[in-house]
C-alpha positions as CSV (number, residue, x, y, z in Angstrom):
1,M,5.5,9.3,25.0
2,S,6.9,6.0,24.1
3,V,3.7,4.2,25.1
4,A,1.6,6.8,23.2
5,L,3.6,6.4,20.0
6,W,4.2,2.7,19.9
7,V,1.1,1.3,21.7
8,V,-1.7,3.9,21.6
9,V,-1.2,5.1,18.1
10,P,-1.1,1.7,16.5
11,Y,-4.3,0.5,18.2
12,I,-6.1,3.7,17.3
13,A,-5.1,3.3,13.7
14,L,-6.1,-0.4,13.6
15,T,-9.5,0.4,15.2
16,I,-10.2,3.1,12.7
17,F,-9.0,0.7,9.9
18,V,-11.4,-2.0,10.9
19,V,-14.4,0.1,12.0
20,G,-14.0,2.4,9.1
21,H,-14.2,-0.4,6.5
22,V,-17.3,-1.7,8.1
23,W,-18.9,1.8,8.1
24,R,-17.8,2.4,4.6
25,W,-19.3,-0.8,3.3
26,R,-22.6,-0.2,5.1
27,V,-23.2,3.3,4.0
28,D,-21.2,3.7,0.7
29,Q,-21.1,0.5,-1.3
30,F,-21.5,2.4,-4.5
31,G,-18.4,4.5,-3.6
32,W,-16.4,1.3,-3.0
33,T,-14.4,1.8,-6.2
34,T,-11.3,3.3,-7.7
35,R,-13.5,5.7,-9.7
36,T,-11.5,4.9,-12.8
37,T,-10.7,7.6,-15.2
38,Q,-9.3,5.4,-17.9
39,V,-11.7,6.8,-20.5
40,L,-10.5,10.3,-19.8
41,E,-6.8,9.7,-20.3
42,S,-5.0,6.4,-21.0
43,R,-1.5,7.2,-22.3
44,L,0.1,7.9,-18.9
45,L,-2.2,5.5,-17.1
46,R,-1.1,2.6,-19.3
47,L,2.5,3.1,-18.1
48,G,2.1,4.5,-14.6
49,S,-0.5,2.1,-13.2
50,P,1.5,-1.2,-13.9
51,L,4.6,0.4,-12.5
52,F,2.9,1.6,-9.3
53,H,0.9,-1.6,-8.7
54,L,3.6,-4.1,-9.4
55,G,6.1,-2.1,-7.3
56,A,3.6,-1.8,-4.5
57,F,2.9,-5.6,-4.5
58,A,6.6,-6.3,-4.4
59,A,7.1,-3.7,-1.5
60,I,4.2,-5.2,0.4
61,G,5.5,-8.7,0.0
62,G,8.9,-7.6,1.3
63,H,7.3,-5.9,4.3
64,V,5.3,-9.1,5.1
65,L,8.5,-11.2,4.9
66,G,10.6,-8.8,6.9
67,L,8.0,-8.0,9.6
68,L,6.0,-11.2,10.0
69,V,8.6,-13.9,9.4
70,P,11.0,-14.2,12.4
71,K,14.8,-14.3,11.8
72,S,14.9,-17.8,13.2
73,W,12.6,-19.1,10.4
74,T,14.7,-17.7,7.6
75,A,17.9,-19.0,9.3
76,A,16.3,-22.4,9.6
77,V,16.0,-22.7,5.8
78,G,19.6,-21.6,5.2
79,V,19.1,-17.8,4.7
80,D,21.7,-16.1,6.8
81,E,21.7,-12.4,7.6
82,D,24.1,-11.3,4.8
83,L,22.0,-13.0,2.2
84,Y,18.8,-11.7,3.6
85,H,20.2,-8.2,3.7
86,L,21.4,-8.4,0.1
87,V,18.1,-9.6,-1.3
88,S,15.9,-7.3,0.8
89,V,17.9,-4.2,0.0
90,S,18.2,-4.9,-3.7
91,A,14.6,-6.0,-4.2
92,G,13.3,-3.2,-1.9
93,T,15.2,-0.6,-3.9
94,V,13.9,-1.8,-7.2
95,A,10.4,-2.0,-5.9
96,G,10.6,1.5,-4.3
97,L,11.9,3.0,-7.6
98,M,9.0,1.4,-9.5
99,V,6.5,2.8,-7.0
100,I,8.0,6.3,-7.1
101,A,8.1,6.3,-10.9
102,G,4.5,5.0,-11.1
103,L,3.1,7.4,-8.6
104,A,4.9,10.3,-10.3
105,L,3.3,9.4,-13.6
106,L,-0.1,9.0,-12.1
107,L,0.1,12.3,-10.2
108,A,1.4,14.1,-13.4
109,R,-1.6,12.6,-15.3
110,R,-4.1,13.6,-12.6
111,F,-2.9,17.2,-12.4
112,T,-2.0,17.9,-16.0
113,S,-5.2,16.5,-17.6
114,P,-8.0,18.9,-16.9
115,R,-10.7,16.2,-17.2
116,V,-8.9,13.9,-14.8
117,R,-8.1,16.8,-12.4
118,R,-11.8,17.6,-12.1
119,T,-12.5,14.1,-10.8
120,T,-10.0,14.5,-7.9
121,T,-11.5,14.7,-4.5
122,R,-10.2,16.1,-1.2
123,A,-9.8,12.5,0.0
124,D,-7.6,11.8,-3.1
125,K,-5.4,14.7,-2.4
126,V,-4.9,13.7,1.3
127,L,-4.2,10.1,0.1
128,F,-1.6,11.2,-2.4
129,V,0.3,13.3,0.2
130,V,0.3,10.5,2.8
131,L,1.3,7.9,0.2
132,A,4.2,10.1,-1.0
133,V,5.4,10.6,2.6
134,V,5.2,6.8,3.4
135,I,7.1,5.9,0.2
136,L,9.8,8.6,0.4
137,L,10.5,7.8,4.1
138,G,10.7,4.1,3.2
139,M,13.0,4.7,0.4
140,T,15.2,7.0,2.5
141,A,15.5,4.2,5.1
142,T,16.2,1.5,2.6
143,V,18.7,3.4,0.4
144,G,20.1,5.9,2.9
145,K,20.5,3.5,5.9
146,N,20.6,0.0,4.6
147,L,22.2,0.4,1.1
148,L,24.5,3.4,1.5
149,G,24.8,3.5,5.2
150,G,26.0,1.0,7.8
151,G,22.7,-0.9,7.7
152,Y,20.1,-1.5,10.4
153,D,18.7,-4.9,11.5
154,Y,15.1,-3.9,11.8
155,R,14.1,-7.6,12.3
156,A,15.5,-7.6,15.8
157,T,13.5,-4.6,16.9
158,I,10.8,-3.2,14.6
159,A,9.6,-6.6,13.4
160,V,9.4,-8.0,17.0
161,W,7.5,-4.9,18.1
162,F,5.1,-5.1,15.1
163,R,4.3,-8.8,15.8
164,G,3.7,-7.8,19.4
165,V,1.1,-5.2,18.3
166,L,-0.7,-7.8,16.3
167,T,-0.7,-10.3,19.1
168,F,-1.7,-7.7,21.7
169,R,1.7,-7.9,23.5
170,P,3.4,-4.6,22.3
171,D,6.7,-3.7,23.8
172,P,7.4,0.0,23.2
173,N,10.9,-0.3,24.5
174,L,11.9,-2.1,21.3
175,M,11.3,1.1,19.4
176,A,13.3,3.4,21.8
177,D,16.6,3.2,20.0
178,V,15.3,2.6,16.4
179,P,16.7,5.2,14.0
180,L,14.4,8.2,13.5
181,I,13.9,7.5,9.8
182,F,12.4,4.1,10.6
183,Q,10.3,5.5,13.3
184,L,8.8,8.2,11.0
185,H,8.2,5.5,8.4
186,A,6.3,3.4,10.9
187,L,4.2,6.3,12.1
188,S,3.3,7.4,8.6
189,A,2.3,3.8,7.8
190,W,-0.2,3.9,10.7
191,L,-1.5,7.2,9.4
192,L,-2.1,5.6,6.0
193,A,-3.9,2.7,7.7
194,A,-6.1,5.2,9.5
195,I,-7.2,7.0,6.4
196,W,-7.4,3.9,4.2
197,P,-11.2,3.2,4.7
198,F,-12.1,6.7,3.6
199,T,-10.2,6.7,0.3
200,R,-10.1,4.9,-3.0
201,L,-7.7,2.3,-1.4
202,V,-10.8,0.2,-0.4
203,H,-10.8,-1.2,-3.9
204,V,-7.9,-3.5,-3.0
205,W,-10.4,-5.7,-1.1
206,S,-12.7,-6.0,-4.1
207,A,-11.0,-8.8,-6.2
208,P,-13.3,-9.7,-9.0
209,I,-13.6,-13.4,-8.0
210,A,-17.3,-13.5,-8.8
211,Y,-16.4,-13.1,-12.5
212,L,-15.2,-16.8,-12.4
213,W,-18.8,-18.1,-12.1
214,R,-20.8,-15.1,-13.3
215,P,-23.1,-16.0,-16.2
216,Y,-22.4,-14.6,-19.6
217,I,-23.9,-11.2,-20.5
218,V,-25.7,-11.4,-23.8
219,Y,-26.0,-8.1,-25.7
220,R,-28.8,-7.7,-28.3
221,R,-29.4,-4.9,-30.7
222,R,-32.3,-2.6,-29.9
223,T,-33.4,-2.8,-33.5
224,P,-32.9,-6.1,-35.3
225,L,-31.0,-6.0,-38.6
226,R,-33.0,-6.6,-41.8
227,G,-33.8,-10.3,-42.2
228,E,-33.4,-11.1,-38.5
229,A,-36.3,-12.6,-36.7
230,R,-38.0,-10.2,-34.3
């Protein structure tokens, strides 16, 4: 069971993540979008979208630092465990609250506005549920265990295991004694990775870099004004 959860599941999720994106790009490029509904409702979107996205960027940055940067590296630049714990817990709590508030506003908007609700697909509903589970489990781990509880040094176990998965040297034994809430958070994150290519989340890879060198678009009237040359 340990091998299945901490070796097989991650590689299945990563395979679906990579192959799914390739498939989605090849067969559904026109669907590679957020399917924006800004023209249908903008009041809640104007507040909820920045909260959710800024909080998500901060949370992702914290996960990258915590999972991919070894403890020895942060210690080498003078960041001891106490300082790291203080910064990670405080910043993680703020980022998590921003994500929760933003997601709550976006969900309220989507299900209280009839026009926006009609644009919601089954994939959207599955995504919202999985996102909510990932976020709530992460916040429970951060606040319940690391802020209000005795704390847990995930960089000595989860981070080492995760880097092992990425380098094809996973050690499932590292996850054996990890608190349940962290295990559930990790498994839900793999589930999110597996459904990612089939949802609107694919838009995160579509940064509008081409706009930097795209030529200007010139708009002309269909019928020239009086006195203008035809």
